TITI-186709 format. One record per residue: residue in three letters; residue number from 1; z, x, y of N, C-alpha, C, O, CB in turn. Coordinates in steps of 0.001 Angstrom, whole numbers, plus 524288, in hexadecimal, padded with zeros to 5 digits. Atoms other than C-alpha are relative to their C-alpha. Glycine has a CB too. Layout:
<atoms>
<resn: ALA	resi: NUM	n.zz: Z	n.xx: X	n.yy: Y	ca.zz: Z	ca.xx: X	ca.yy: Y	c.zz: Z	c.xx: X	c.yy: Y	o.zz: Z	o.xx: X	o.yy: Y	cb.zz: Z	cb.xx: X	cb.yy: Y>
...
</atoms>
This chain:
<atoms>
<resn: UNK	resi: 1	n.zz: 804ED	n.xx: 8005C	n.yy: 802B9	ca.zz: 3B590	ca.xx: 3C5CD	ca.yy: 1C856	c.zz: 7FBEE	c.xx: 7FD52	c.yy: 8036D	o.zz: 7F766	o.xx: 7FEEA	o.yy: 80397	cb.zz: 800AD	cb.xx: 7FD14	cb.yy: 7FAD9>
<resn: UNK	resi: 2	n.zz: 8039F	n.xx: 802DA	n.yy: 7FCA0	ca.zz: 3AF8B	ca.xx: 3BC37	ca.yy: 1D1D5	c.zz: 7FE37	c.xx: 80360	c.yy: 8048F	o.zz: 7F9A6	o.xx: 80337	o.yy: 8060F	cb.zz: 8028D	cb.xx: 7FAFE	cb.yy: 8020A>
<resn: UNK	resi: 3	n.zz: 8015F	n.xx: 7FCA0	n.yy: 7FB91	ca.zz: 3AFF3	ca.xx: 3C603	ca.yy: 1DD07	c.zz: 7FC2E	c.xx: 8043C	c.yy: 7FE48	o.zz: 7F878	o.xx: 8056F	o.yy: 80119	cb.zz: 804F4	cb.xx: 80282	cb.yy: 80264>
<resn: UNK	resi: 4	n.zz: 8038A	n.xx: 7FBFA	n.yy: 80204	ca.zz: 3A975	ca.xx: 3D087	ca.yy: 1D4BA	c.zz: 7FA9B	c.xx: 7FDBE	c.yy: 7FF0D	o.zz: 7F6B7	o.xx: 80062	o.yy: 8000E	cb.zz: 80226	cb.xx: 80262	cb.yy: 7FAF0>
<resn: UNK	resi: 5	n.zz: 80509	n.xx: 8028A	n.yy: 800E8	ca.zz: 39EAE	ca.xx: 3C6FE	ca.yy: 1D0FD	c.zz: 7FD38	c.xx: 7FEF7	c.yy: 80525	o.zz: 7F883	o.xx: 7FFDA	o.yy: 80595	cb.zz: 800BC	cb.xx: 7FAE1	cb.yy: 7FCFB>
<resn: UNK	resi: 6	n.zz: 80262	n.xx: 80100	n.yy: 7FADF	ca.zz: 39C65	ca.xx: 3C315	ca.yy: 1DF27	c.zz: 7FE32	c.xx: 80511	c.yy: 80293	o.zz: 7F9F9	o.xx: 80536	o.yy: 804DE	cb.zz: 803E1	cb.xx: 7FD29	cb.yy: 80398>
<resn: UNK	resi: 7	n.zz: 8019A	n.xx: 7FAFC	n.yy: 7FDD0	ca.zz: 39C19	ca.xx: 3D14D	ca.yy: 1E394	c.zz: 7FB39	c.xx: 8023B	c.yy: 7FD2B	o.zz: 7F7BF	o.xx: 80475	o.yy: 7FFA2	cb.zz: 80485	cb.xx: 803E1	cb.yy: 7FFBD>
<resn: UNK	resi: 8	n.zz: 8048F	n.xx: 7FE32	n.yy: 802FA	ca.zz: 3929F	ca.xx: 3D4BC	ca.yy: 1D8B3	c.zz: 7FB17	c.xx: 7FCFA	c.yy: 80178	o.zz: 7F6E7	o.xx: 7FF44	o.yy: 8020E	cb.zz: 80102	cb.xx: 7FF7C	cb.yy: 7FA23>
<resn: UNK	resi: 9	n.zz: 80480	n.xx: 8032F	n.yy: 7FE7B	ca.zz: 389B8	ca.xx: 3C95C	ca.yy: 1DC4B	c.zz: 7FE34	c.xx: 8015E	c.yy: 80581	o.zz: 7F983	o.xx: 80194	o.yy: 80687	cb.zz: 80156	cb.xx: 7FA2A	cb.yy: 7FFA9>
<resn: UNK	resi: 10	n.zz: 8016A	n.xx: 7FE86	n.yy: 7FAAA	ca.zz: 38A36	ca.xx: 3CD25	ca.yy: 1EAB5	c.zz: 7FD55	c.xx: 80554	c.yy: 80016	o.zz: 7F99E	o.xx: 8061F	o.yy: 8030A	cb.zz: 804DC	cb.xx: 80011	cb.yy: 80385>
<resn: UNK	resi: 11	n.zz: 8026A	n.xx: 7FACE	n.yy: 8003E	ca.zz: 386F2	ca.xx: 3DB42	ca.yy: 1E767	c.zz: 7FA79	c.xx: 7FFAE	c.yy: 7FDD9	o.zz: 7F6ED	o.xx: 80239	o.yy: 7FFDF	cb.zz: 8034B	cb.xx: 803B2	cb.yy: 7FCA0>
<resn: UNK	resi: 12	n.zz: 80540	n.xx: 800AC	n.yy: 80226	ca.zz: 37B67	ca.xx: 3D724	ca.yy: 1DF00	c.zz: 7FC58	c.xx: 7FD77	c.yy: 803EF	o.zz: 7F7D3	o.xx: 7FF07	o.yy: 8046D	cb.zz: 80033	cb.xx: 7FCBC	cb.yy: 7FB09>
<resn: UNK	resi: 13	n.zz: 8033C	n.xx: 8029F	n.yy: 7FC14	ca.zz: 37679	ca.xx: 3CE0C	ca.yy: 1E9AC	c.zz: 7FE8B	c.xx: 803C2	c.yy: 8046B	o.zz: 7FA17	o.xx: 803C6	o.yy: 8063B	cb.zz: 802DF	cb.xx: 7FB34	cb.yy: 80239>
<resn: UNK	resi: 14	n.zz: 80114	n.xx: 7FC3C	n.yy: 7FBD7	ca.zz: 377B8	ca.xx: 3D8C3	ca.yy: 1F3FA	c.zz: 7FC1B	c.xx: 80422	c.yy: 7FE2F	o.zz: 7F89A	o.xx: 8059D	o.yy: 80121	cb.zz: 80515	cb.xx: 8029D	cb.yy: 801D1>
<resn: UNK	resi: 15	n.zz: 803AB	n.xx: 7FC28	n.yy: 80219	ca.zz: 370BB	ca.xx: 3E295	ca.yy: 1EB52	c.zz: 7FA89	c.xx: 7FDCD	c.yy: 7FF75	o.zz: 7F6B6	o.xx: 80069	o.yy: 800C1	cb.zz: 801DE	cb.xx: 801F5	cb.yy: 7FAC4>
<resn: UNK	resi: 16	n.zz: 8051A	n.xx: 8027B	n.yy: 80090	ca.zz: 365C8	ca.xx: 3D913	ca.yy: 1E84A	c.zz: 7FD8E	c.xx: 7FF11	c.yy: 8055F	o.zz: 7F8DF	o.xx: 7FFE2	o.yy: 80615	cb.zz: 8007D	cb.xx: 7FACD	cb.yy: 7FCFA>
<resn: UNK	resi: 17	n.zz: 80200	n.xx: 800E3	n.yy: 7FAB6	ca.zz: 36485	ca.xx: 3D588	ca.yy: 1F6BE	c.zz: 7FE2F	c.xx: 80502	c.yy: 80290	o.zz: 7FA2F	o.xx: 80507	o.yy: 8053B	cb.zz: 80422	cb.xx: 7FD75	cb.yy: 8035A>
<resn: UNK	resi: 18	n.zz: 80197	n.xx: 7FAFA	n.yy: 7FDCD	ca.zz: 363F6	ca.xx: 3E3CE	ca.yy: 1FAC2	c.zz: 7FAF6	c.xx: 80200	c.yy: 7FD9C	o.zz: 7F78E	o.xx: 80400	o.yy: 8005B	cb.zz: 80445	cb.xx: 803FE	cb.yy: 7FF3D>
<resn: UNK	resi: 19	n.zz: 804D3	n.xx: 7FE52	n.yy: 8028F	ca.zz: 359A2	ca.xx: 3E6EF	ca.yy: 1F0A7	c.zz: 7FB61	c.xx: 7FCB6	c.yy: 801D3	o.zz: 7F71B	o.xx: 7FEC6	o.yy: 8029B	cb.zz: 8008E	cb.xx: 7FFA8	cb.yy: 7FA09>
<resn: UNK	resi: 20	n.zz: 80425	n.xx: 80367	n.yy: 7FE1A	ca.zz: 351AF	ca.xx: 3DB32	ca.yy: 1F50F	c.zz: 7FE75	c.xx: 8016A	c.yy: 80596	o.zz: 7F9D5	o.xx: 80158	o.yy: 806E7	cb.zz: 801B6	cb.xx: 7FA49	cb.yy: 7FFB8>
<resn: UNK	resi: 21	n.zz: 8012A	n.xx: 7FE79	n.yy: 7FA99	ca.zz: 352C6	ca.xx: 3DF6A	ca.yy: 20352	c.zz: 7FCE3	c.xx: 80517	c.yy: 8002D	o.zz: 7F92E	o.xx: 80586	o.yy: 80334	cb.zz: 80515	cb.xx: 80098	cb.yy: 80325>
<resn: UNK	resi: 22	n.zz: 802F3	n.xx: 7FB15	n.yy: 80027	ca.zz: 34E25	ca.xx: 3ED39	ca.yy: 20032	c.zz: 7FA73	c.xx: 7FF2C	c.yy: 7FE0E	o.zz: 7F6CC	o.xx: 80194	o.yy: 8000D	cb.zz: 802C6	cb.xx: 803F8	cb.yy: 7FC88>
<resn: UNK	resi: 23	n.zz: 8053B	n.xx: 80121	n.yy: 8020B	ca.zz: 342B5	ca.xx: 3E7E9	ca.yy: 1F85D	c.zz: 7FCA7	c.xx: 7FD5B	c.yy: 80432	o.zz: 7F814	o.xx: 7FEB7	o.yy: 804CE	cb.zz: 8005A	cb.xx: 7FC7E	cb.yy: 7FB12>
<resn: UNK	resi: 24	n.zz: 802EC	n.xx: 8029F	n.yy: 7FBDC	ca.zz: 33E9F	ca.xx: 3DEEC	ca.yy: 20394	c.zz: 7FEA3	c.xx: 803CB	c.yy: 80465	o.zz: 7FA6E	o.xx: 8036D	o.yy: 806B1	cb.zz: 80324	cb.xx: 7FB62	cb.yy: 80228>
<resn: UNK	resi: 25	n.zz: 80120	n.xx: 7FC2D	n.yy: 7FBE4	ca.zz: 33FA5	ca.xx: 3EA2A	ca.yy: 20D44	c.zz: 7FB93	c.xx: 8039D	c.yy: 7FE5B	o.zz: 7F84B	o.xx: 80512	o.yy: 8018F	cb.zz: 804E9	cb.xx: 80336	cb.yy: 8014D>
<resn: UNK	resi: 26	n.zz: 80438	n.xx: 7FC94	n.yy: 801CC	ca.zz: 336E6	ca.xx: 3F2A3	ca.yy: 204E2	c.zz: 7FAC0	c.xx: 7FD30	c.yy: 80021	o.zz: 7F6B4	o.xx: 7FFB6	o.yy: 800BC	cb.zz: 80122	cb.xx: 801FA	cb.yy: 7FA75>
<resn: UNK	resi: 27	n.zz: 804E6	n.xx: 802ED	n.yy: 7FFB4	ca.zz: 32CBB	ca.xx: 3E7C6	ca.yy: 204C3	c.zz: 7FE03	c.xx: 7FFA2	c.yy: 80597	o.zz: 7F948	o.xx: 7FF5F	o.yy: 8066C	cb.zz: 800B9	cb.xx: 7FA89	cb.yy: 7FDBE>
<resn: UNK	resi: 28	n.zz: 8018D	n.xx: 800A2	n.yy: 7FA92	ca.zz: 32CAE	ca.xx: 3E6C0	ca.yy: 213A2	c.zz: 7FED4	c.xx: 80526	c.yy: 802AD	o.zz: 7FCD2	o.xx: 8051A	o.yy: 8070C	cb.zz: 8042E	cb.xx: 7FD30	cb.yy: 802F1>
<resn: UNK	resi: 29	n.zz: 800E8	n.xx: 7FAE0	n.yy: 7FDA3	ca.zz: 32BBA	ca.xx: 3F562	ca.yy: 21652	c.zz: 7FA22	c.xx: 80111	c.yy: 80046	o.zz: 7F767	o.xx: 8003D	o.yy: 7FC68	cb.zz: 802D4	cb.xx: 8045E	cb.yy: 7FCDA>
<resn: UNK	resi: 30	n.zz: 8059D	n.xx: 7FEEA	n.yy: 7FF98	ca.zz: 31E2F	ca.xx: 3F962	ca.yy: 21B8A	c.zz: 7FE7B	c.xx: 804B6	c.yy: 7FCAA	o.zz: 801B3	o.xx: 8082D	o.yy: 7FBC7	cb.zz: 7FE76	cb.xx: 800F5	cb.yy: 805BB>
<resn: UNK	resi: 31	n.zz: 801AD	n.xx: 7FB85	n.yy: 8032C	ca.zz: 3162F	ca.xx: 402BC	ca.yy: 21335	c.zz: 7FFAE	c.xx: 804EE	c.yy: 80364	o.zz: 7FEEC	o.xx: 8048A	o.yy: 8081F	cb.zz: 7FAA0	cb.xx: 7FEE1	cb.yy: 7FD63>
<resn: UNK	resi: 32	n.zz: 80052	n.xx: 7FB26	n.yy: 7FCF3	ca.zz: 31618	ca.xx: 41110	ca.yy: 21754	c.zz: 7FA70	c.xx: 800CF	c.yy: 80205	o.zz: 7F6BE	o.xx: 7FED9	o.yy: 7FFA6	cb.zz: 801BB	cb.xx: 804C1	cb.yy: 7FCA7>
<resn: UNK	resi: 33	n.zz: 80541	n.xx: 7FF21	n.yy: 7FDE9	ca.zz: 30A98	ca.xx: 41599	ca.yy: 21FC9	c.zz: 7FCD3	c.xx: 80362	c.yy: 7FC43	o.zz: 7FF0D	o.xx: 80688	o.yy: 7F964	cb.zz: 80047	cb.xx: 80295	cb.yy: 80571>
<resn: UNK	resi: 34	n.zz: 8033E	n.xx: 7FCD8	n.yy: 80385	ca.zz: 2FF06	ca.xx: 41B88	ca.yy: 21887	c.zz: 7FFF5	c.xx: 805BD	c.yy: 801B8	o.zz: 800A6	o.xx: 806F6	o.yy: 80651	cb.zz: 7FA5C	cb.xx: 7FDD6	cb.yy: 7FFD4>
<resn: UNK	resi: 35	n.zz: 80048	n.xx: 7FA74	n.yy: 7FECE	ca.zz: 2FDE4	ca.xx: 42A39	ca.yy: 217B4	c.zz: 7FAC4	c.xx: 80134	c.yy: 8028F	o.zz: 7F6C9	o.xx: 7FEF5	o.yy: 8010E	cb.zz: 800C4	cb.xx: 80353	cb.yy: 7FB05>
<resn: UNK	resi: 36	n.zz: 804F4	n.xx: 7FEAC	n.yy: 7FD80	ca.zz: 2F3A2	ca.xx: 43052	ca.yy: 220AD	c.zz: 7FC6E	c.xx: 802E2	c.yy: 7FC39	o.zz: 7FE3B	o.xx: 805AB	o.yy: 7F8BE	cb.zz: 800F1	cb.xx: 80352	cb.yy: 804E4>
<resn: UNK	resi: 37	n.zz: 803DD	n.xx: 7FD65	n.yy: 8034C	ca.zz: 2E73C	ca.xx: 4351E	ca.yy: 21A54	c.zz: 7FFC2	c.xx: 805C8	c.yy: 8017C	o.zz: 80126	o.xx: 8073A	o.yy: 805DB	cb.zz: 7FA84	cb.xx: 7FD60	cb.yy: 8008F>
<resn: UNK	resi: 38	n.zz: 80094	n.xx: 7FA6C	n.yy: 7FEE9	ca.zz: 2E4AF	ca.xx: 443B3	ca.yy: 2195A	c.zz: 7FBAE	c.xx: 800C5	c.yy: 80408	o.zz: 7F781	o.xx: 7FE6D	o.yy: 80397	cb.zz: 7FEC8	cb.xx: 8031B	cb.yy: 7FAEA>
<resn: UNK	resi: 39	n.zz: 803DB	n.xx: 7FEF3	n.yy: 7FBFD	ca.zz: 2DD7A	ca.xx: 448BF	ca.yy: 22545	c.zz: 80014	c.xx: 7FC07	c.yy: 80466	o.zz: 7FD84	o.xx: 7FCD5	o.yy: 80863	cb.zz: 7FAB3	cb.xx: 8002B	cb.yy: 7FDA1>
<resn: UNK	resi: 40	n.zz: 7FFAE	n.xx: 803F1	n.yy: 7FBE0	ca.zz: 2E0B5	ca.xx: 43C9F	ca.yy: 22D2F	c.zz: 80414	c.xx: 801C9	c.yy: 80401	o.zz: 80840	o.xx: 803A8	o.yy: 80283	cb.zz: 8016C	cb.xx: 7FA79	cb.yy: 7FDB3>
<resn: UNK	resi: 41	n.zz: 7FC02	n.xx: 7FE79	n.yy: 7FC2C	ca.zz: 2E79A	ca.xx: 43F5D	ca.yy: 23A1F	c.zz: 804CA	c.xx: 7FC7E	c.yy: 7FF80	o.zz: 80494	o.xx: 7F85D	o.yy: 7FD0A	cb.zz: 7FDCB	cb.xx: 7FFBD	cb.yy: 805A1>
<resn: UNK	resi: 42	n.zz: 7FB1C	n.xx: 802EE	n.yy: 80068	ca.zz: 2F57E	ca.xx: 43A94	ca.yy: 23B86	c.zz: 7FF25	c.xx: 7FA5F	c.yy: 801C5	o.zz: 7FDDE	o.xx: 7F97C	o.yy: 80652	cb.zz: 8045A	cb.xx: 8029D	cb.yy: 8034A>
<resn: UNK	resi: 43	n.zz: 80142	n.xx: 8055D	n.yy: 7FE92	ca.zz: 2F40E	ca.xx: 42BC1	ca.yy: 23B3F	c.zz: 803D8	c.xx: 7FD86	c.yy: 803C5	o.zz: 8027D	o.xx: 7F9B0	o.yy: 80654	cb.zz: 7FFB3	cb.xx: 7FCC4	cb.yy: 7FB3C>
<resn: UNK	resi: 44	n.zz: 7FC1E	n.xx: 80261	n.yy: 7FCA2	ca.zz: 3008B	ca.xx: 428F3	ca.yy: 242D5	c.zz: 80079	c.xx: 802CD	c.yy: 80541	o.zz: 803B7	o.xx: 80157	o.yy: 8087D	cb.zz: 80538	cb.xx: 7FFF1	cb.yy: 7FD49>
<resn: UNK	resi: 45	n.zz: 7FFDD	n.xx: 7FD21	n.yy: 7FB1C	ca.zz: 2FDFD	ca.xx: 43291	ca.yy: 24DD3	c.zz: 7FC3F	c.xx: 7FD61	c.yy: 803D5	o.zz: 7F831	o.xx: 7FB55	o.yy: 80241	cb.zz: 7FE8E	cb.xx: 805DD	cb.yy: 7FF26>
<resn: UNK	resi: 46	n.zz: 8035F	n.xx: 80259	n.yy: 7FC05	ca.zz: 2F834	ca.xx: 42DA9	ca.yy: 25A97	c.zz: 7FAD9	c.xx: 802FA	c.yy: 8003B	o.zz: 7FACB	o.xx: 807BE	o.yy: 7FF9E	cb.zz: 802B8	cb.xx: 80002	cb.yy: 80570>
<resn: UNK	resi: 47	n.zz: 80507	n.xx: 7FD4B	n.yy: 7FFB4	ca.zz: 2E9AF	ca.xx: 43097	ca.yy: 25BFE	c.zz: 7FFC6	c.xx: 8039A	c.yy: 804C3	o.zz: 8023D	o.xx: 80294	o.yy: 808C3	cb.zz: 7FB82	cb.xx: 7FC07	cb.yy: 80034>
<resn: UNK	resi: 48	n.zz: 80086	n.xx: 7FC3F	n.yy: 7FBC0	ca.zz: 2E601	ca.xx: 43C13	ca.yy: 26483	c.zz: 7FC38	c.xx: 7FDBC	c.yy: 80402	o.zz: 7F7C5	o.xx: 7FC6D	o.yy: 802BF	cb.zz: 7FE11	cb.xx: 80570	cb.yy: 7FDF6>
<resn: UNK	resi: 49	n.zz: 8033E	n.xx: 80216	n.yy: 7FBC9	ca.zz: 2E0D2	ca.xx: 43747	ca.yy: 27192	c.zz: 7FEDA	c.xx: 8047A	c.yy: 803B9	o.zz: 80272	o.xx: 80731	o.yy: 8056A	cb.zz: 802C1	cb.xx: 7FB52	cb.yy: 802E9>
<resn: UNK	resi: 50	n.zz: 8012C	n.xx: 7FBBF	n.yy: 7FC5C	ca.zz: 2D97E	ca.xx: 440D5	ca.yy: 27A3F	c.zz: 80257	c.xx: 7FED5	c.yy: 80560	o.zz: 80291	o.xx: 7FA4F	o.yy: 806FD	cb.zz: 7FA06	cb.xx: 800D7	cb.yy: 80072>
<resn: UNK	resi: 51	n.zz: 7FDB5	n.xx: 800ED	n.yy: 7FAD4	ca.zz: 2DFDA	ca.xx: 442C6	ca.yy: 2878A	c.zz: 7FBEC	c.xx: 7FE0D	c.yy: 803D4	o.zz: 7F741	o.xx: 7FF05	o.yy: 8032E	cb.zz: 8028A	cb.xx: 804FB	cb.yy: 80218>
<resn: UNK	resi: 52	n.zz: 8039A	n.xx: 801FA	n.yy: 7FC0E	ca.zz: 2D9F8	ca.xx: 43C1C	ca.yy: 2934B	c.zz: 7FE41	c.xx: 80472	c.yy: 8038D	o.zz: 800AB	o.xx: 8089A	o.yy: 803A9	cb.zz: 80290	cb.xx: 7FB99	cb.yy: 8033A>
<resn: UNK	resi: 53	n.zz: 80204	n.xx: 7FC0C	n.yy: 7FC67	ca.zz: 2D20A	ca.xx: 4439B	ca.yy: 29D4C	c.zz: 803FE	c.xx: 800FD	c.yy: 80450	o.zz: 80667	o.xx: 7FD53	o.yy: 8064B	cb.zz: 7FAAE	cb.xx: 7FE46	cb.yy: 8025E>
<resn: UNK	resi: 54	n.zz: 7FC1D	n.xx: 7FEA4	n.yy: 7FC0D	ca.zz: 2DA9C	ca.xx: 44ADC	ca.yy: 2A700	c.zz: 7FD46	c.xx: 8013D	c.yy: 80527	o.zz: 7F91E	o.xx: 803A5	o.yy: 8054B	cb.zz: 8035D	cb.xx: 804B1	cb.yy: 7FE30>
<resn: UNK	resi: 55	n.zz: 80215	n.xx: 7FF0C	n.yy: 7FACD	ca.zz: 2D83B	ca.xx: 44B5D	ca.yy: 2B577	c.zz: 80226	c.xx: 8052D	c.yy: 801F9	o.zz: 806E6	o.xx: 805D8	o.yy: 80252	cb.zz: 80163	cb.xx: 7FB76	cb.yy: 803CE>
<resn: UNK	resi: 56	n.zz: 7FE5C	n.xx: 7FAC3	n.yy: 7FE5A	ca.zz: 2D890	ca.xx: 45977	ca.yy: 2BA62	c.zz: 80289	c.xx: 7FFCE	c.yy: 8055D	o.zz: 80623	o.xx: 802CF	o.yy: 8066D	cb.zz: 7FB52	cb.xx: 803C6	cb.yy: 80010>
<resn: UNK	resi: 57	n.zz: 7FDF9	n.xx: 80039	n.yy: 7FAA8	ca.zz: 2DB51	ca.xx: 45594	ca.yy: 2C87C	c.zz: 805BC	c.xx: 7FE47	c.yy: 80034	o.zz: 808A3	o.xx: 7FFFF	o.yy: 803A2	cb.zz: 7FCB0	cb.xx: 7FC4C	cb.yy: 80341>
<resn: UNK	resi: 58	n.zz: 7FA9E	n.xx: 801F7	n.yy: 7FFE1	ca.zz: 2E80F	ca.xx: 44E96	ca.yy: 2C53F	c.zz: 80392	c.xx: 802F4	c.yy: 7FC44	o.zz: 80803	o.xx: 80151	o.yy: 7FB6C	cb.zz: 80015	cb.xx: 7FA38	cb.yy: 7FEAB>
<resn: UNK	resi: 59	n.zz: 7FCBA	n.xx: 7FCE4	n.yy: 8036F	ca.zz: 2ED19	ca.xx: 458E2	ca.yy: 2BBDC	c.zz: 80032	c.xx: 7FDE8	c.yy: 7FA7A	o.zz: 803F7	o.xx: 7FEF3	o.yy: 7F7AE	cb.zz: 80563	cb.xx: 8004D	cb.yy: 80226>
<resn: UNK	resi: 60	n.zz: 8004A	n.xx: 801E0	n.yy: 80550	ca.zz: 2E926	ca.xx: 4520D	ca.yy: 2AF61	c.zz: 8018D	c.xx: 7FA56	c.yy: 7FF66	o.zz: 800E8	o.xx: 7F817	o.yy: 7FB32	cb.zz: 80352	cb.xx: 80341	cb.yy: 7FCA1>
<resn: UNK	resi: 61	n.zz: 7FE7D	n.xx: 8057D	n.yy: 8005C	ca.zz: 2EE46	ca.xx: 44484	ca.yy: 2B297	c.zz: 7FB9F	c.xx: 7FCA0	c.yy: 80232	o.zz: 7F90D	o.xx: 7FE33	o.yy: 805F1	cb.zz: 80534	cb.xx: 7FEF9	cb.yy: 802F5>
<resn: UNK	resi: 62	n.zz: 80405	n.xx: 80367	n.yy: 7FDC4	ca.zz: 2E4F6	ca.xx: 43922	ca.yy: 2B4C9	c.zz: 801AC	c.xx: 7FE0D	c.yy: 8055C	o.zz: 80653	o.xx: 7FD86	o.yy: 80677	cb.zz: 7FEE1	cb.xx: 7FB5A	cb.yy: 7FC59>
<resn: UNK	resi: 63	n.zz: 7FECA	n.xx: 801CB	n.yy: 7FAAE	ca.zz: 2E411	ca.xx: 43459	ca.yy: 2C2B6	c.zz: 80235	c.xx: 7FA7A	c.yy: 7FFB6	o.zz: 80058	o.xx: 7F748	o.yy: 7FCA3	cb.zz: 7FB0A	cb.xx: 8002A	cb.yy: 80396>
<resn: UNK	resi: 64	n.zz: 7FDC7	n.xx: 8053B	n.yy: 8001B	ca.zz: 2EC6D	ca.xx: 42875	ca.yy: 2C57A	c.zz: 7FC42	c.xx: 7FC1B	c.yy: 8028D	o.zz: 7F8E7	o.xx: 7FDAD	o.yy: 8059E	cb.zz: 80557	cb.xx: 7FFED	cb.yy: 802C7>
<resn: UNK	resi: 65	n.zz: 8036F	n.xx: 803D8	n.yy: 7FDA3	ca.zz: 2E5C3	ca.xx: 41BBB	ca.yy: 2C932	c.zz: 80124	c.xx: 7FF72	c.yy: 805CD	o.zz: 80581	o.xx: 80075	o.yy: 8078D	cb.zz: 80090	cb.xx: 7FABE	cb.yy: 7FD45>
<resn: UNK	resi: 66	n.zz: 7FF39	n.xx: 8009E	n.yy: 7FA5D	ca.zz: 2E3DB	ca.xx: 418FF	ca.yy: 2D786	c.zz: 80342	c.xx: 7FB1D	c.yy: 80102	o.zz: 802E9	o.xx: 7F73F	o.yy: 7FE2C	cb.zz: 7FAAB	cb.xx: 7FFAC	cb.yy: 802ED>
<resn: UNK	resi: 67	n.zz: 7FCB0	n.xx: 80470	n.yy: 7FEAF	ca.zz: 2ED91	ca.xx: 40FF2	ca.yy: 2DDEE	c.zz: 7FDBC	c.xx: 7FCD2	c.yy: 8047C	o.zz: 80084	o.xx: 7F9C4	o.yy: 806F1	cb.zz: 80574	cb.xx: 801DC	cb.yy: 80165>
<resn: UNK	resi: 68	n.zz: 80299	n.xx: 802E5	n.yy: 7FBCB	ca.zz: 2E3BE	ca.xx: 40A90	ca.yy: 2E7AE	c.zz: 7FDCF	c.xx: 7FB00	c.yy: 7FDD8	o.zz: 7F932	o.xx: 7FAC4	o.yy: 7FC83	cb.zz: 7FBA3	cb.xx: 80345	cb.yy: 8028F>
<resn: UNK	resi: 69	n.zz: 801DF	n.xx: 804FC	n.yy: 80218	ca.zz: 2E2D4	ca.xx: 3FC9A	ca.yy: 2E30D	c.zz: 7FE60	c.xx: 7FC78	c.yy: 80449	o.zz: 7FCAF	o.xx: 7F815	o.yy: 80349	cb.zz: 8041A	cb.xx: 7FD61	cb.yy: 7FCB8>
</atoms>
């Protein structure tokens, strides 16, 4: 009888502790990101940057810096 009572108390304590841990985890979870507005470009995509000017003489690559210091 004593063992059954101790096991029951341990089970209740473990269940209460687990429920408390799940509740605390749900409080610490960050909120989901907001939904993008209609017509707005993808907010998480990198912005489009125009390419730099290409040098025709070097085949499209910029000329390296001179090493004459």
